[in-house]
N, CA, C and O atoms as a MOPAC input file, in Angstrom:
PM7 MOZYME 1SCF
protein

 N      0.81000 1    -1.20100 1     0.00000 1
 C      0.00000 1     0.00000 1     0.00000 1
 C      0.85600 1     1.26800 1     0.00000 1
 O      0.34200 1     2.35600 1    -0.26100 1
 N      2.12400 1     1.14500 1     0.28300 1
 C      2.97200 1     2.33800 1     0.33800 1
 C      2.96700 1     3.09100 1    -0.98000 1
 O      3.09200 1     2.50000 1    -2.05300 1
 N      2.82200 1     4.40200 1    -0.88200 1
 C      2.88900 1     5.34400 1    -2.00200 1
 C      1.74100 1     5.19700 1    -3.01500 1
 O      1.80800 1     5.76800 1    -4.10300 1
 N      0.70200 1     4.44600 1    -2.67200 1
 C     -0.48400 1     4.40000 1    -3.52800 1
 C     -1.37100 1     5.58600 1    -3.18700 1
 O     -1.32900 1     6.10700 1    -2.07300 1
 N     -2.18000 1     6.00900 1    -4.16200 1
 C     -3.11200 1     7.12000 1    -3.93400 1
 C     -4.19500 1     6.66000 1    -2.96500 1
 O     -4.75500 1     5.57400 1    -3.11200 1
 N     -4.48100 1     7.49800 1    -1.97300 1
 C     -5.48800 1     7.18400 1    -0.96600 1
 C     -6.41600 1     8.38300 1    -0.81900 1
 O     -5.97600 1     9.53300 1    -0.82400 1
 N     -7.71400 1     8.09200 1    -0.68900 1
 C     -8.72200 1     9.12100 1    -0.45200 1
 C     -9.26800 1     8.91000 1     0.95000 1
 O     -9.79100 1     7.84100 1     1.26400 1
 N     -9.14600 1     9.92900 1     1.79400 1
 C     -9.57300 1     9.83700 1     3.19000 1
 C    -10.61300 1    10.91500 1     3.45300 1
 O    -10.38600 1    12.09100 1     3.16700 1
 N    -11.75500 1    10.50800 1     3.99800 1
 C    -12.80100 1    11.44300 1     4.40500 1
 C    -12.71900 1    11.70700 1     5.89300 1
 O    -12.40100 1    10.81000 1     6.67400 1
 N    -13.00900 1    12.94600 1     6.28800 1
 C    -13.00900 1    13.29100 1     7.71300 1
 C    -14.39500 1    13.79400 1     8.11500 1
 O    -15.22300 1    14.11900 1     7.26400 1
 N    -14.63000 1    13.85100 1     9.42600 1
 C    -15.97900 1    14.09000 1     9.95000 1
 C    -16.53800 1    15.48900 1     9.70800 1
 O    -17.71200 1    15.71500 1     9.99800 1
 N    -15.76600 1    16.42800 1     9.19900 1
 C    -16.32000 1    17.75200 1     8.87900 1
 C    -16.69500 1    17.88400 1     7.40000 1
 O    -17.03600 1    18.97300 1     6.94000 1
 N    -16.63100 1    16.76900 1     6.65300 1
 C    -17.07000 1    16.76600 1     5.26700 1
 C    -15.96700 1    16.93600 1     4.23500 1
 O    -16.22300 1    16.83800 1     3.03500 1
 N    -14.74600 1    17.19100 1     4.68600 1
 C    -13.63700 1    17.34200 1     3.74600 1
 C    -13.08800 1    15.97300 1     3.34100 1
 O    -13.28700 1    14.97500 1     4.03400 1
 N    -12.39300 1    15.95200 1     2.20200 1
 C    -11.69900 1    14.75900 1     1.73100 1
 C    -10.26300 1    15.14100 1     1.42300 1
 O     -9.98300 1    16.26200 1     0.99800 1
 N     -9.35700 1    14.19900 1     1.64300 1
 C     -7.94800 1    14.40000 1     1.35500 1
 C     -7.47500 1    13.27600 1     0.44300 1
 O     -7.70300 1    12.09900 1     0.72500 1
 N     -6.81100 1    13.64700 1    -0.65800 1
 C     -6.24500 1    12.65000 1    -1.55000 1
 C     -4.74700 1    12.86600 1    -1.62100 1
 O     -4.27200 1    13.95700 1    -1.93500 1
 N     -4.01200 1    11.80200 1    -1.32300 1
 C     -2.56000 1    11.89700 1    -1.35500 1
 C     -1.93500 1    10.52700 1    -1.43900 1
 O     -2.63400 1     9.51500 1    -1.48900 1
 N     -0.62100 1    10.49600 1    -1.45400 1
 C      0.11300 1     9.23400 1    -1.48700 1
 C      0.27100 1     8.72000 1    -0.06100 1
 O      0.76800 1     9.42600 1     0.81600 1
 N     -0.16100 1     7.47700 1     0.15500 1
 C     -0.06300 1     6.87300 1     1.48600 1
 C      1.40100 1     6.73600 1     1.87100 1
 O      2.19900 1     6.15500 1     1.13500 1
 N      1.74600 1     7.28400 1     3.04500 1
 C      3.12500 1     7.22900 1     3.52400 1
 C      3.26300 1     6.23600 1     4.67100 1
 O      4.15400 1     5.38700 1     4.65300 1
 N      2.37700 1     6.33800 1     5.68000 1
 C      2.42900 1     5.38600 1     6.79200 1
 C      1.18600 1     5.52000 1     7.66900 1
 O      0.40600 1     6.46500 1     7.55100 1
 N      1.04000 1     4.53900 1     8.54800 1
 C     -0.00600 1     4.55200 1     9.56800 1
 C      0.66000 1     4.12300 1    10.87500 1
 O      1.45500 1     3.18300 1    10.88000 1
 N      0.34800 1     4.79400 1    11.97500 1
 C      0.96500 1     4.42600 1    13.25200 1
 C      0.04100 1     3.49400 1    14.03300 1
 O     -1.06300 1     3.19100 1    13.58000 1
 N      0.49100 1     3.03900 1    15.20900 1
 C     -0.29400 1     2.05900 1    15.95500 1
 C     -1.58900 1     2.64300 1    16.51900 1
 O     -2.47600 1     1.88600 1    16.91000 1
 N     -1.71800 1     3.96000 1    16.57000 1
 C     -2.95900 1     4.59700 1    16.99400 1
 C     -3.95000 1     4.72900 1    15.83100 1
 O     -5.11100 1     5.07300 1    16.05200 1
 N     -3.51100 1     4.46100 1    14.60500 1
 C     -4.38400 1     4.54200 1    13.43400 1
 C     -4.32600 1     5.87100 1    12.70300 1
 O     -5.11300 1     6.09500 1    11.78300 1
 N     -3.41600 1     6.76300 1    13.08600 1
 C     -3.23700 1     8.02900 1    12.37600 1
 C     -2.57100 1     7.75700 1    11.03100 1
 O     -1.65000 1     6.94500 1    10.94300 1
 N     -3.03400 1     8.43200 1     9.98900 1
 C     -2.51400 1     8.22200 1     8.64200 1
 C     -1.72100 1     9.44200 1     8.20600 1
 O     -2.14000 1    10.57900 1     8.42700 1
 N     -0.57100 1     9.20100 1     7.58400 1
 C      0.21700 1    10.28300 1     6.99700 1
 C      0.15000 1    10.14400 1     5.48300 1
 O      0.46100 1     9.09300 1     4.92200 1
 N     -0.26500 1    11.23800 1     4.83200 1
 C     -0.31500 1    11.31100 1     3.37600 1
 C      0.66800 1    12.37800 1     2.91000 1
 O      0.85200 1    13.39700 1     3.57600 1
 N      1.29400 1    12.13700 1     1.76600 1
 C      2.17800 1    13.15100 1     1.18600 1
 C      1.65200 1    13.57800 1    -0.17100 1
 O      0.89400 1    12.84500 1    -0.80600 1
 N      2.04900 1    14.75400 1    -0.61400 1
 C      1.55400 1    15.36300 1    -1.86500 1
 C      0.02500 1    15.39500 1    -1.86300 1
 O     -0.61700 1    14.97900 1    -2.82800 1
 N     -0.54000 1    15.89000 1    -0.77800 1
 C     -1.97700 1    15.81900 1    -0.52800 1
 C     -2.72900 1    17.01400 1    -1.09600 1
 O     -2.23800 1    18.14200 1    -1.09500 1
 N     -3.93700 1    16.73200 1    -1.58300 1
 C     -4.87700 1    17.76000 1    -2.03200 1
 C     -6.12500 1    17.65200 1    -1.15900 1
 O     -6.66400 1    16.56400 1    -0.95600 1
 N     -6.57300 1    18.79600 1    -0.65000 1
 C     -7.79500 1    18.85600 1     0.15400 1
 C     -8.96300 1    19.23900 1    -0.74800 1
 O     -8.84800 1    20.14500 1    -1.57300 1
 N    -10.08800 1    18.54300 1    -0.58400 1
 C    -11.32200 1    18.85400 1    -1.30300 1
 C    -12.38800 1    19.19800 1    -0.27000 1
 O    -12.58200 1    18.46500 1     0.70000 1
 N    -13.08500 1    20.32600 1    -0.48600 1
 C    -14.17300 1    20.70600 1     0.42200 1
 C    -15.26700 1    21.40900 1    -0.36200 1
 O    -15.01500 1    22.01700 1    -1.40200 1
 N    -16.49500 1    21.31600 1     0.15800 1
 C    -17.63200 1    21.96100 1    -0.48200 1
 C    -17.55400 1    23.45900 1    -0.28500 1
 O    -17.19200 1    23.93700 1     0.79000 1
 N    -17.89600 1    24.20000 1    -1.33100 1
 C    -17.89600 1    25.65600 1    -1.25200 1
 C    -19.09200 1    26.12500 1    -0.44200 1
 O    -18.98900 1    27.06700 1     0.34400 1
 N    -20.23700 1    25.46100 1    -0.63900 1
 C    -21.46000 1    25.79200 1     0.09500 1
 C    -21.97800 1    24.55500 1     0.81300 1
 O    -21.60500 1    23.43200 1     0.47500 1
 N    -22.82900 1    24.76000 1     1.79400 1
 C    -23.41100 1    23.65200 1     2.54800 1
 C    -24.52100 1    22.93600 1     1.78600 1
 O    -24.82400 1    21.78000 1     2.08200 1
 N    -25.13600 1    23.61300 1     0.80200 1
 C    -26.24900 1    23.01200 1     0.07200 1
 C    -25.72300 1    22.00900 1    -0.95800 1
 O    -24.65900 1    22.19500 1    -1.54900 1
 N    -26.49500 1    20.94900 1    -1.15400 1
 C    -26.09600 1    19.93500 1    -2.13900 1
 C    -26.88000 1    20.14700 1    -3.41200 1
 O    -28.03200 1    20.56500 1    -3.30100 1
 N    -26.38800 1    19.90700 1    -4.59800 1
 C    -24.96400 1    19.67000 1    -4.84700 1
 C    -24.20000 1    20.98500 1    -4.89600 1
 O    -24.70000 1    21.98900 1    -5.40300 1
 N    -23.00800 1    20.96600 1    -4.37300 1
 C    -22.20200 1    22.18300 1    -4.40900 1
 C    -20.85200 1    21.87300 1    -5.03500 1
 O    -20.36300 1    20.74900 1    -4.93100 1
 N    -20.24800 1    22.85600 1    -5.68300 1
 C    -18.93200 1    22.62500 1    -6.28600 1
 C    -17.87600 1    22.37600 1    -5.21300 1
 O    -17.98200 1    22.87300 1    -4.09200 1
 N    -16.86700 1    21.60800 1    -5.57100 1
 C    -15.78400 1    21.30600 1    -4.64100 1
 C    -14.62100 1    22.26000 1    -4.89400 1
 O    -14.23600 1    22.51300 1    -6.03500 1
 N    -14.08100 1    22.77400 1    -3.81200 1
 C    -12.90300 1    23.62600 1    -3.86300 1
 C    -11.71100 1    22.75400 1    -3.48500 1
 O    -11.84400 1    21.87500 1    -2.63400 1
 N    -10.57100 1    22.97400 1    -4.08700 1
 C     -9.40500 1    22.16900 1    -3.74300 1
 C     -8.18200 1    23.04600 1    -3.51900 1
 O     -8.06700 1    24.14200 1    -4.06800 1
 N     -7.27000 1    22.53000 1    -2.69200 1
 C     -5.99400 1    23.22100 1    -2.45900 1
 C     -4.93100 1    22.19600 1    -2.09800 1
 O     -5.23500 1    21.16900 1    -1.49200 1
 N     -3.69700 1    22.46900 1    -2.46500 1
 C     -2.57900 1    21.59100 1    -2.16500 1
 C     -2.08400 1    21.79500 1    -0.74600 1
 O     -1.96500 1    22.92700 1    -0.27700 1
 N     -1.79700 1    20.69200 1    -0.06300 1
 C     -1.34200 1    20.77400 1     1.32500 1
 C      0.03700 1    20.18100 1     1.56000 1
 O      0.71800 1    20.59000 1     2.50000 1
 N      0.46500 1    19.24500 1     0.75400 1
 C      1.75800 1    18.60100 1     0.98500 1
 C      1.63300 1    17.41900 1     1.92000 1
 O      0.79100 1    16.54600 1     1.70700 1
 N      2.47000 1    17.37600 1     2.96900 1
 C      2.51500 1    16.26800 1     3.92800 1
 C      1.57000 1    16.56700 1     5.09100 1
 O      1.69400 1    17.60500 1     5.74100 1
 N      0.61400 1    15.64800 1     5.35700 1
 C     -0.33700 1    15.87500 1     6.45300 1
 C     -0.52400 1    14.60800 1     7.27900 1
 O     -0.27500 1    13.50100 1     6.80400 1
 N     -0.96100 1    14.78500 1     8.51300 1
 C     -1.34500 1    13.69000 1     9.39600 1
 C     -2.83800 1    13.80200 1     9.63800 1
 O     -3.33400 1    14.86800 1    10.00400 1
 N     -3.55900 1    12.70100 1     9.43200 1
 C     -5.00100 1    12.66000 1     9.67200 1
 C     -5.24100 1    11.78900 1    10.89100 1
 O     -5.00300 1    10.58300 1    10.83700 1
 N     -5.71000 1    12.37400 1    11.99900 1
 C     -5.95800 1    11.59100 1    13.20600 1
 C     -7.06200 1    10.55800 1    12.99800 1
 O     -8.03300 1    10.81200 1    12.28600 1
 N     -6.90800 1     9.40500 1    13.61800 1
 C     -7.90100 1     8.33700 1    13.47300 1
 C     -9.26200 1     8.77100 1    14.01400 1
 O    -10.29000 1     8.28900 1    13.53800 1
 N     -9.29000 1     9.66500 1    14.99400 1
 C    -10.55200 1    10.10900 1    15.58400 1
 C    -11.38000 1    10.95800 1    14.62500 1
 O    -12.58900 1    11.09000 1    14.81200 1
 N    -10.75200 1    11.53400 1    13.60500 1
 C    -11.44800 1    12.38200 1    12.62700 1
 C    -11.85200 1    11.63100 1    11.37100 1
 O    -12.70000 1    12.11200 1    10.62000 1
 N    -11.27100 1    10.47300 1    11.12500 1
 C    -11.45000 1     9.74400 1     9.86900 1
 C    -12.82100 1     9.06800 1     9.81300 1
 O    -13.23600 1     8.40500 1    10.76300 1
 N    -13.51900 1     9.24600 1     8.68100 1
 C    -14.81100 1     8.59100 1     8.48100 1
 C    -14.77500 1     7.57000 1     7.35600 1
 O    -15.57500 1     6.63500 1     7.34500 1
 N    -13.85400 1     7.73500 1     6.40400 1
 C    -13.72300 1     6.77900 1     5.30400 1
 C    -12.28400 1     6.76900 1     4.79900 1
 O    -11.52600 1     7.72000 1     4.99000 1
 N    -11.93900 1     5.66600 1     4.15000 1
 C    -10.57500 1     5.51800 1     3.65000 1
 C    -10.61300 1     4.57100 1     2.45900 1
 O    -11.03000 1     3.42100 1     2.59200 1
 N    -10.18200 1     5.04800 1     1.30100 1
 C    -10.17500 1     4.23700 1     0.07600 1
 C     -8.81800 1     4.34800 1    -0.57500 1
 O     -8.23400 1     5.42800 1    -0.65400 1
 N     -8.31800 1     3.20800 1    -1.04500 1
 C     -7.00500 1     3.20000 1    -1.70300 1
 C     -7.18400 1     2.81500 1    -3.17100 1
 O     -8.03200 1     1.98700 1    -3.50600 1
 N     -6.38700 1     3.41600 1    -4.03400 1
 C     -6.43500 1     3.10700 1    -5.46100 1
 C     -5.78500 1     1.75700 1    -5.70100 1
 O     -4.57200 1     1.60400 1    -5.55700 1
 N     -6.59800 1     0.78200 1    -6.06600 1
 C     -6.10600 1    -0.57800 1    -6.28900 1
 C     -6.16600 1    -0.95200 1    -7.75100 1
 O     -6.29800 1    -2.13100 1    -8.08100 1
 N     -6.07400 1     0.02000 1    -8.63000 1
 C     -6.15200 1    -0.25600 1   -10.06100 1
 C     -4.99100 1    -1.13100 1   -10.49100 1
 O     -3.84800 1    -0.90600 1   -10.09300 1
 N     -5.29200 1    -2.13000 1   -11.30700 1
 C     -4.26500 1    -3.01000 1   -11.84700 1
 C     -3.72900 1    -2.35100 1   -13.10700 1
 O     -4.49900 1    -1.96600 1   -13.98700 1
 N     -2.44500 1    -2.22400 1   -13.19300 1
 C     -1.94500 1    -1.54500 1   -14.35800 1
 C     -0.51700 1    -1.70800 1   -14.48100 1
 O      0.08400 1    -1.19200 1   -15.42400 1

């Protein structure tokens, strides 16, 4: 799973997509070359705003979903 693209959702509605770097024994995930996606407005459907963040740590207590790119190629 190292360095594969991972999409992580957090409890405030944001999503982070980056390269999986590691996970610690508490379940915190570190992503590198990360892009944050968030809704511009609270109403659905709303456009997504994005910004580059680089290296981030996502605490396990905030995580709501986690998907890894498993494309065969």
